[in-house]
C-alpha positions as CSV (number, residue, x, y, z in Angstrom):
1,M,-28.4,-18.1,-32.0
2,L,-28.9,-18.4,-35.4
3,V,-27.0,-14.5,-36.0
4,F,-24.3,-16.3,-34.6
5,V,-24.3,-19.5,-36.4
6,L,-24.2,-17.3,-39.2
7,L,-21.2,-15.3,-38.5
8,C,-19.4,-18.0,-37.1
9,A,-19.3,-19.9,-40.4
10,P,-16.1,-21.3,-41.9
11,A,-13.9,-19.1,-43.7
12,A,-14.9,-19.5,-47.9
13,V,-13.7,-19.1,-51.2
14,S,-13.7,-15.6,-52.1
15,A,-15.0,-13.4,-55.2
16,A,-12.0,-13.4,-56.4
17,D,-11.2,-17.2,-56.5
18,N,-14.2,-18.5,-58.2
19,P,-13.6,-21.3,-60.4
20,S,-14.1,-19.7,-63.8
21,A,-13.7,-16.2,-65.1
22,T,-14.5,-17.6,-68.7
23,S,-17.5,-20.4,-68.4
24,F,-21.0,-19.6,-68.5
25,V,-23.6,-20.0,-65.6
26,K,-25.9,-22.8,-66.4
27,T,-28.6,-24.5,-65.2
28,S,-29.7,-28.0,-63.6
29,G,-32.5,-28.5,-61.8
30,T,-32.7,-26.2,-59.4
31,E,-29.7,-25.5,-59.2
32,F,-27.4,-22.7,-61.2
33,T,-24.1,-24.5,-62.5
34,L,-20.8,-23.3,-63.3
35,D,-18.1,-25.4,-64.8
36,G,-20.3,-28.3,-63.7
37,M,-20.4,-27.4,-59.8
38,P,-23.4,-26.1,-58.2
39,F,-23.4,-22.0,-58.3
40,F,-25.1,-20.4,-55.5
41,V,-25.9,-17.2,-55.4
42,A,-25.0,-14.4,-53.0
43,G,-25.4,-10.8,-54.4
44,V,-26.2,-7.5,-54.2
45,N,-28.4,-4.7,-55.9
46,N,-27.2,-1.4,-57.1
47,H,-29.2,0.8,-58.7
48,Y,-26.9,3.5,-59.7
49,L,-24.1,1.4,-61.2
50,P,-25.4,1.9,-65.1
51,Y,-24.7,6.1,-64.5
52,G,-22.0,6.0,-61.7
53,S,-18.6,7.7,-62.2
54,H,-15.7,5.6,-62.9
55,E,-14.7,5.9,-58.9
56,E,-18.4,5.1,-57.8
57,V,-18.4,1.8,-59.6
58,A,-14.9,0.9,-58.5
59,R,-15.9,1.6,-54.9
60,V,-19.5,-0.4,-55.2
61,L,-17.8,-3.3,-56.8
62,D,-14.9,-3.5,-54.3
63,D,-17.3,-3.8,-51.4
64,A,-19.2,-6.4,-53.0
65,A,-16.1,-8.4,-53.3
66,A,-15.1,-7.4,-49.7
67,M,-18.9,-8.8,-48.8
68,G,-18.1,-12.1,-50.5
69,A,-20.6,-11.3,-53.4
70,N,-20.7,-13.3,-56.3
71,V,-23.3,-12.1,-58.3
72,V,-24.5,-8.1,-58.7
73,R,-27.6,-7.4,-60.2
74,I,-28.1,-3.8,-62.2
75,I,-31.1,-2.4,-64.5
76,L,-30.0,-0.2,-67.4
77,Q,-31.1,3.0,-67.1
78,P,-31.7,6.2,-67.7
79,V,-34.6,6.5,-70.4
80,V,-34.8,10.2,-71.4
81,V,-36.8,12.4,-73.2
82,S,-35.9,14.0,-76.7
83,L,-32.8,16.0,-76.1
84,D,-34.5,19.2,-77.3
85,G,-36.8,19.4,-74.9
86,S,-39.6,18.5,-77.2
87,V,-41.0,16.0,-75.8
88,A,-42.7,16.0,-72.0
89,T,-40.2,14.7,-70.1
90,I,-40.8,12.6,-66.7
91,W,-37.3,12.7,-64.9
92,N,-35.2,15.3,-64.7
93,W,-31.7,13.6,-66.3
94,K,-29.8,16.6,-66.2
95,L,-29.7,16.7,-62.6
96,Q,-26.6,16.8,-60.7
97,G,-26.3,15.2,-57.3
98,E,-25.8,11.9,-55.4
99,T,-26.6,9.2,-57.6
100,S,-27.4,7.0,-55.1
101,D,-30.2,10.1,-54.6
102,L,-31.5,9.0,-58.3
103,A,-29.3,12.2,-59.6
104,V,-28.0,11.0,-63.2
105,N,-25.7,13.7,-64.2
106,G,-26.6,13.9,-67.6
107,T,-26.1,10.2,-68.4
108,Y,-29.1,8.4,-70.8
109,L,-28.9,5.5,-72.9
110,L,-32.5,5.5,-74.4
111,Y,-33.9,9.0,-75.7
112,W,-36.2,9.7,-78.8
113,D,-34.5,11.5,-81.6
114,T,-37.0,14.1,-83.0
115,V,-35.1,14.3,-86.4
116,Q,-35.6,11.0,-87.2
117,N,-38.8,10.6,-85.5
118,R,-37.6,7.5,-83.6
119,T,-36.3,5.7,-80.4
120,A,-32.5,6.5,-80.5
121,I,-29.2,4.6,-78.3
122,N,-26.5,6.7,-76.9
123,D,-23.2,4.8,-77.7
124,G,-21.3,7.9,-76.0
125,A,-19.1,8.0,-73.2
126,D,-22.4,9.3,-71.2
127,G,-24.4,6.6,-72.3
128,I,-23.8,2.9,-72.9
129,G,-19.9,3.6,-72.8
130,K,-20.7,3.7,-69.1
131,V,-22.1,0.0,-68.9
132,D,-18.8,-0.7,-71.1
133,F,-16.7,0.0,-68.1
134,L,-19.4,-1.5,-65.5
135,V,-19.0,-4.8,-67.2
136,T,-15.5,-4.7,-67.7
137,E,-14.5,-4.2,-64.1
138,A,-17.1,-6.9,-63.0
139,G,-14.9,-9.3,-65.0
140,K,-11.8,-8.2,-63.6
141,R,-13.0,-8.7,-59.9
142,R,-14.5,-12.0,-61.1
143,M,-18.2,-11.4,-60.9
144,K,-20.8,-11.9,-62.2
145,F,-24.2,-9.3,-63.4
146,I,-27.7,-10.1,-63.7
147,I,-28.7,-7.3,-66.1
148,A,-32.5,-6.1,-66.6
149,F,-32.8,-4.6,-69.5
150,L,-35.1,-1.8,-68.3
151,E,-37.0,-0.8,-65.8
152,F,-40.8,-0.5,-65.4
153,Y,-41.7,2.4,-63.1
154,T,-40.5,6.0,-63.7
155,Y,-37.2,6.0,-61.7
156,T,-35.2,7.8,-64.3
157,G,-37.6,7.1,-66.8
158,G,-37.7,3.2,-67.6
159,A,-40.6,2.1,-69.6
160,Q,-42.8,4.5,-68.6
161,Q,-40.7,7.7,-70.1
162,M,-41.2,5.4,-73.9
163,R,-44.9,5.9,-73.3
164,P,-44.9,10.1,-73.8
165,W,-43.0,9.1,-76.8
166,Y,-46.2,8.0,-78.5
167,G,-48.8,10.2,-76.6
168,S,-50.1,7.1,-74.5
169,Q,-51.4,8.3,-70.9
170,D,-52.0,4.2,-70.0
171,E,-49.1,3.4,-67.5
172,S,-50.1,-0.3,-67.1
173,G,-50.6,-2.0,-70.5
174,F,-49.2,0.2,-73.1
175,F,-45.9,-0.8,-73.2
176,F,-46.7,-4.7,-73.6
177,K,-49.4,-4.2,-76.3
178,D,-48.3,-1.0,-78.5
179,R,-46.6,-2.8,-81.7
180,P,-44.1,0.4,-82.0
181,T,-43.2,0.5,-78.1
182,K,-42.8,-3.3,-78.9
183,Q,-40.8,-3.0,-81.8
184,D,-38.6,-0.2,-79.9
185,Y,-37.7,-2.9,-76.9
186,R,-37.0,-5.3,-79.4
187,T,-34.2,-2.9,-81.0
188,W,-32.5,-2.3,-77.4
189,L,-32.7,-5.5,-76.6
190,S,-31.1,-6.6,-79.7
191,Y,-28.7,-3.7,-79.7
192,V,-27.4,-4.4,-75.9
193,V,-26.9,-8.2,-76.7
194,Q,-24.9,-7.9,-79.8
195,R,-22.8,-4.6,-78.9
196,V,-19.2,-5.5,-78.8
197,N,-17.6,-3.8,-75.7
198,P,-14.5,-1.7,-77.0
199,L,-12.7,-2.6,-73.9
200,T,-12.9,-6.2,-74.1
201,G,-13.3,-7.1,-77.5
202,R,-16.3,-9.4,-76.8
203,A,-19.9,-8.6,-77.9
204,Y,-21.8,-8.7,-74.6
205,R,-23.5,-12.1,-75.5
206,D,-20.3,-13.4,-75.5
207,D,-18.9,-12.1,-71.9
208,P,-19.0,-14.7,-69.0
209,A,-19.2,-11.6,-67.0
210,I,-22.6,-11.5,-67.3
211,M,-24.6,-14.1,-65.5
212,A,-27.9,-13.8,-67.2
213,W,-30.5,-10.9,-68.3
214,E,-33.8,-10.3,-67.3
215,L,-36.2,-8.6,-69.6
216,M,-37.8,-5.6,-67.2
217,N,-37.4,-5.2,-63.2
218,V,-40.6,-5.6,-62.3
219,G,-42.5,-5.3,-65.2
220,N,-46.4,-4.5,-63.6
221,A,-48.7,-4.8,-66.3
222,S,-52.6,-4.9,-66.0
223,P,-53.6,-7.2,-66.4
224,E,-51.4,-9.6,-65.9
225,S,-52.3,-11.5,-69.1
226,L,-50.2,-8.5,-71.2
227,R,-47.1,-9.0,-69.5
228,L,-47.3,-13.1,-69.5
229,A,-47.9,-12.9,-73.5
230,W,-45.3,-10.5,-73.5
231,T,-42.4,-12.4,-71.7
232,P,-42.5,-15.6,-74.0
233,E,-42.4,-13.3,-77.4
234,M,-39.6,-11.1,-76.1
235,S,-37.6,-13.7,-74.2
236,A,-37.6,-16.1,-77.4
237,H,-36.2,-13.2,-79.1
238,F,-33.5,-13.0,-77.1
239,K,-33.0,-16.8,-77.3
240,S,-32.3,-16.2,-81.1
241,L,-29.7,-13.6,-80.4
242,D,-27.9,-15.2,-77.5
243,P,-27.6,-19.0,-76.8
244,N,-25.2,-18.5,-74.1
245,H,-27.0,-16.6,-71.5
246,L,-29.5,-17.5,-68.8
247,V,-32.5,-14.9,-68.8
248,S,-35.7,-14.2,-66.7
249,S,-38.3,-12.1,-66.0
250,G,-37.3,-10.0,-63.5
251,N,-40.3,-9.3,-62.3
252,A,-41.7,-8.9,-58.3
253,N,-44.1,-12.6,-59.0
254,M,-45.0,-12.4,-55.4
255,I,-48.6,-12.1,-55.4
256,A,-48.9,-14.2,-58.6
257,K,-46.5,-16.7,-57.0
258,M,-44.2,-17.3,-60.0
259,A,-47.0,-17.2,-63.1
260,D,-44.0,-16.7,-65.6
261,L,-42.0,-19.9,-64.4
262,M,-43.5,-22.3,-66.7
263,I,-42.7,-19.9,-69.5
264,L,-40.6,-22.7,-71.5
265,T,-38.3,-19.7,-72.6
266,L,-37.4,-18.7,-69.2
267,D,-34.3,-20.2,-67.9
268,F,-35.1,-19.5,-64.1
269,G,-37.9,-18.0,-61.7
270,A,-37.2,-14.3,-60.1
271,W,-39.2,-13.0,-57.1
272,H,-38.8,-9.7,-54.9
273,G,-39.8,-10.0,-51.2
274,Y,-40.4,-7.4,-48.9
275,P,-42.0,-8.6,-46.2
276,L,-43.5,-5.0,-44.5
277,F,-44.9,-4.0,-48.2
278,Y,-47.3,-7.3,-47.7
279,K,-47.6,-7.3,-44.2
280,L,-45.9,-10.5,-43.2
281,T,-43.7,-11.0,-39.8
282,I,-40.5,-12.1,-40.3
283,T,-41.5,-16.2,-39.1
284,Q,-44.0,-15.6,-42.2
285,F,-41.5,-14.6,-44.9
286,N,-39.2,-16.8,-43.9
287,D,-41.8,-19.5,-44.4
288,T,-42.7,-17.9,-47.7
289,I,-39.0,-18.4,-48.9
290,T,-39.5,-22.2,-48.3
291,E,-42.4,-22.0,-50.2
292,F,-41.0,-20.6,-53.4
293,C,-38.1,-22.8,-53.2
294,Q,-40.5,-25.7,-53.5
295,L,-42.4,-24.0,-56.6
296,A,-38.5,-24.1,-58.4
297,L,-38.7,-28.3,-57.2
298,R,-41.8,-28.4,-59.6
299,A,-40.8,-26.7,-62.3
300,R,-37.2,-28.5,-62.0
301,K,-35.5,-24.8,-62.4
302,P,-33.6,-22.4,-60.2
303,V,-35.7,-20.0,-58.5
304,L,-34.1,-16.8,-57.2
305,L,-34.8,-14.2,-54.3
306,E,-33.4,-11.1,-56.3
307,E,-34.7,-8.5,-54.3
308,F,-35.3,-8.3,-50.6
309,G,-35.7,-6.1,-47.9
310,Y,-36.0,-5.2,-44.6
311,A,-35.5,-1.8,-42.6
312,R,-32.4,-1.6,-40.8
313,S,-34.7,0.8,-37.8
314,N,-36.8,-2.7,-37.2
315,G,-35.0,-4.0,-34.4
316,D,-35.2,-7.5,-35.2
317,S,-33.6,-6.6,-38.7
318,A,-30.5,-9.0,-37.6
319,E,-32.5,-11.9,-36.8
320,A,-34.6,-11.4,-39.8
321,Y,-31.5,-11.2,-42.5
322,G,-30.0,-14.1,-40.5
323,M,-33.0,-16.3,-40.5
324,W,-33.8,-15.8,-44.3
325,L,-30.2,-16.2,-45.2
326,D,-30.1,-19.6,-42.9
327,T,-33.1,-20.6,-44.5
328,L,-31.7,-20.4,-48.2
329,A,-28.6,-22.0,-47.4
330,R,-30.4,-25.2,-46.1
331,D,-32.8,-25.7,-48.5
332,P,-31.5,-27.5,-51.6
333,N,-33.8,-26.2,-53.8
334,C,-33.2,-22.5,-53.1
335,A,-30.8,-21.3,-55.6
336,G,-29.7,-18.2,-54.0
337,W,-30.2,-14.4,-53.0
338,V,-29.5,-11.1,-54.0
339,V,-30.3,-8.2,-50.7
340,W,-31.6,-5.1,-51.9
341,R,-29.0,-3.0,-51.4
342,Q,-25.6,-2.8,-51.2
343,D,-23.9,1.1,-51.7
344,S,-20.3,2.4,-51.1
345,G,-21.5,4.0,-48.1
346,R,-19.9,7.5,-49.4
347,Y,-23.8,9.2,-49.6
348,P,-26.0,10.0,-47.3
349,V,-27.6,6.8,-45.4
350,D,-31.5,5.8,-46.7
351,E,-33.4,7.3,-44.5
352,Y,-36.4,6.3,-46.8
353,E,-36.7,2.7,-47.3
354,H,-33.8,1.9,-44.6
355,F,-32.2,-1.0,-47.2
356,D,-28.6,0.1,-47.2
357,I,-26.1,-2.5,-47.0
358,R,-22.8,-1.0,-46.8
359,N,-19.6,-2.1,-45.8
360,D,-19.3,-0.3,-42.3
361,A,-18.7,-3.6,-39.8
362,S,-22.1,-3.4,-38.4
363,L,-24.0,-6.3,-37.6
364,L,-26.3,-5.7,-40.7
365,W,-23.2,-5.9,-43.2
366,N,-21.3,-9.1,-41.4
367,I,-24.6,-10.8,-41.5
368,P,-24.6,-11.1,-45.4
369,K,-20.9,-11.4,-45.6
370,A,-21.0,-14.2,-43.4
371,G,-24.0,-15.6,-45.5
372,A,-22.2,-15.0,-49.0
373,E,-19.2,-17.0,-47.2
374,R,-21.0,-19.8,-46.7
375,A,-22.7,-19.9,-49.8
376,V,-19.7,-19.9,-52.1
377,Q,-17.8,-22.4,-50.8
378,T,-17.2,-24.9,-53.4
379,P,-16.2,-28.5,-53.2
380,E,-13.2,-28.4,-54.9
381,K,-11.5,-25.8,-53.1
382,Q,-12.2,-28.0,-49.5
383,P,-9.3,-30.6,-49.3
384,G,-10.6,-34.2,-49.3
385,V,-13.9,-33.7,-49.9
386,R,-15.5,-37.4,-50.0
387,K,-18.7,-38.4,-51.0
388,C,-21.7,-38.2,-48.4
389,P,-23.6,-41.7,-47.8
390,G,-26.2,-41.2,-50.5
391,A,-24.8,-37.9,-52.0
392,P,-22.9,-36.2,-54.8
393,M,-19.6,-34.9,-53.8
394,T,-20.4,-32.9,-51.0
395,A,-18.7,-29.6,-49.2
396,P,-18.7,-29.6,-45.1
397,S,-21.7,-26.5,-45.6
398,A,-23.3,-29.4,-47.4
399,C,-23.2,-32.3,-45.3
400,H,-24.4,-30.0,-42.6
401,T,-27.3,-28.9,-44.8
402,E,-27.9,-32.6,-45.8
403,A,-28.2,-33.4,-42.6
404,T,-30.0,-30.6,-41.1
405,N,-32.9,-31.2,-43.6
406,A,-32.7,-34.8,-42.9
407,R,-36.3,-36.2,-41.4
408,N,-36.1,-36.8,-37.7
409,P,-38.5,-39.9,-35.9
410,T,-41.6,-37.8,-36.3
411,G,-41.2,-37.0,-39.9
412,E,-40.9,-33.6,-39.6
413,R,-38.2,-31.1,-41.4
414,K,-35.4,-30.0,-38.9
415,R,-34.7,-26.7,-38.7
416,S,-32.9,-26.5,-35.6
417,S,-29.2,-26.6,-35.9
418,K,-29.5,-28.6,-32.5
419,M,-30.9,-31.5,-34.5
420,I,-28.2,-32.8,-36.3
421,D,-28.4,-36.7,-37.5
422,A,-26.1,-39.4,-37.9
423,S,-25.6,-38.3,-41.6
424,V,-23.3,-35.1,-40.6
425,V,-21.4,-37.7,-38.5
426,I,-20.2,-39.8,-41.4
427,C,-19.7,-36.9,-43.5
428,A,-17.3,-35.5,-40.4
429,Y,-15.5,-38.5,-41.0
430,T,-15.4,-38.3,-44.2
431,L,-14.7,-35.2,-45.1
432,D,-10.8,-35.4,-43.7
433,R,-8.3,-37.2,-45.8
434,W,-9.1,-40.9,-45.6
435,D,-10.3,-43.0,-48.5
436,D,-12.8,-45.1,-46.3
437,L,-14.8,-44.8,-42.7
438,D,-12.7,-47.1,-40.8
439,A,-9.9,-45.4,-41.6
440,A,-11.4,-42.0,-40.8
441,I,-12.9,-43.7,-36.9
442,A,-9.6,-45.5,-36.5
443,S,-8.1,-41.6,-36.7
444,V,-10.7,-39.5,-35.2
445,R,-12.6,-40.4,-32.0
446,L,-15.8,-39.2,-31.9
447,V,-16.5,-38.7,-27.5
448,L,-19.8,-37.3,-25.9
449,R,-19.2,-34.4,-23.8
450,D,-22.5,-34.1,-22.8
451,R,-26.0,-34.5,-23.7
452,Q,-26.0,-31.6,-26.2
453,Q,-22.4,-31.2,-27.7
454,Y,-19.5,-33.6,-29.3
455,Q,-16.0,-32.5,-30.2
456,L,-14.0,-34.4,-32.9
457,F,-10.6,-35.2,-31.2
458,G,-7.8,-32.9,-33.4
459,D,-10.7,-30.3,-34.0
460,D,-11.5,-28.1,-31.5
461,R,-15.1,-27.0,-33.0
462,E,-17.6,-28.1,-31.0
463,M,-21.2,-28.3,-32.6
464,P,-24.6,-29.5,-30.8
465,F,-24.9,-33.4,-30.8
466,P,-28.4,-34.7,-32.2
467,D,-31.5,-35.8,-29.8
468,R,-30.9,-38.9,-27.6
469,A,-34.0,-40.0,-29.5
470,L,-31.5,-40.3,-32.0
471,E,-28.8,-42.1,-30.7
472,P,-29.8,-45.8,-32.0
473,I,-29.7,-44.3,-35.3
474,L,-26.8,-42.9,-35.3
475,S,-25.5,-46.5,-34.1
476,R,-27.2,-48.0,-36.4
477,Q,-25.5,-45.8,-39.8
478,L,-22.2,-46.4,-38.0
479,E,-22.3,-50.2,-37.9
480,E,-23.9,-50.3,-41.6
481,F,-21.3,-48.5,-43.0
482,G,-18.7,-50.5,-41.7
483,G,-17.5,-48.3,-38.7
484,R,-16.6,-48.8,-35.4
485,F,-18.0,-46.3,-32.6
486,G,-17.2,-46.0,-29.0
487,T,-19.4,-46.4,-26.0
488,F,-22.3,-43.7,-25.7
């Protein structure tokens, strides 16, 4: 039933219709905002865009747009050894093959310059030039990027490749405490943020195609205190260079439960959830989503589920994605989701992690597609949007959310779509073209079909009717708001 509800979500504003391609995403309490309106993130991760070909980039971004995604998350990579091979390598950056399979085909962003004996940056077409193209293409599609400055793990080099430059064997702490390495990171961050993209003429810090930056993807320092000391230092450095963009840690934050959320120089919290890795059932993970969104409320910052995945080989994968996306959409304290991972479908199916989301018309494509359509609806695009009682200007889906999040007579949170209280009825009236409830009720009569459903005249959509216990509440609220209601 839950999957059906998602797939039957009303048509919504596509990524290409987003209100502004020239504005920066901000925060307001637990929400992201764009042009002063809520901006709920419905996005995808892709790991190979920074080293993919132009054709691969176009295919992935076009498919993301087809899904309705408004955000794409990427990680700047690869980091390689010295070009002459004199420094030990971790990743074979010359490997030719499928980019989705981590063959980077000679692309590299950072390397060790053996002549000047320091970290160097590749600003050529096989380096940062690929990122220039990527950001430009996202802007054309009115999408926004979340960009992590570095990968922590050995995939395509990452922070672990910077360790051998200084002869360290310390995989978990060296990067966060070694002075020269920290300076290398600051140099890289400063270069990227201040770089002027020759394709757009804009410095990255001035480009609204970027939603946010992240200090590192999954910076798993040990002890954790190293990362918690490093994070405010580096985020403050970022803030001194870029006043326009948001910044977060990019850490998984699952075990420590958002230990970095209260750092003042981080604008929002991020977390990564893989239920099987943490030995959680899909229902337990659903409860975890609610728990993390409550942390957002306490911190008064947005919290974003920016990585999550559940293997398509699991028989309940469709149910899982449907449940999680529904919970994220309904909870007003959840700021959005970014699924791991979307690819172009031109490469072999991922037989290892089974996390692929691709444009193949399958159920596992259509569920996040429907979730994105539902999420990116914007009130100003909905004709005749009116104010729900006691709520700000609201879109239809938000009225439904308000109603299902209301308390039932026992004080419990409603989760079932069969438990919709009076506020959704009031919203249903006031969302059309009428200025007041009386005029709405005069034009649209609410008629009970049976104990489970109701229908609005002039509208063939059927919605579950509230439990009979709510009928007195419904009548009382309608009377309070000046409406005239027919007999139950």
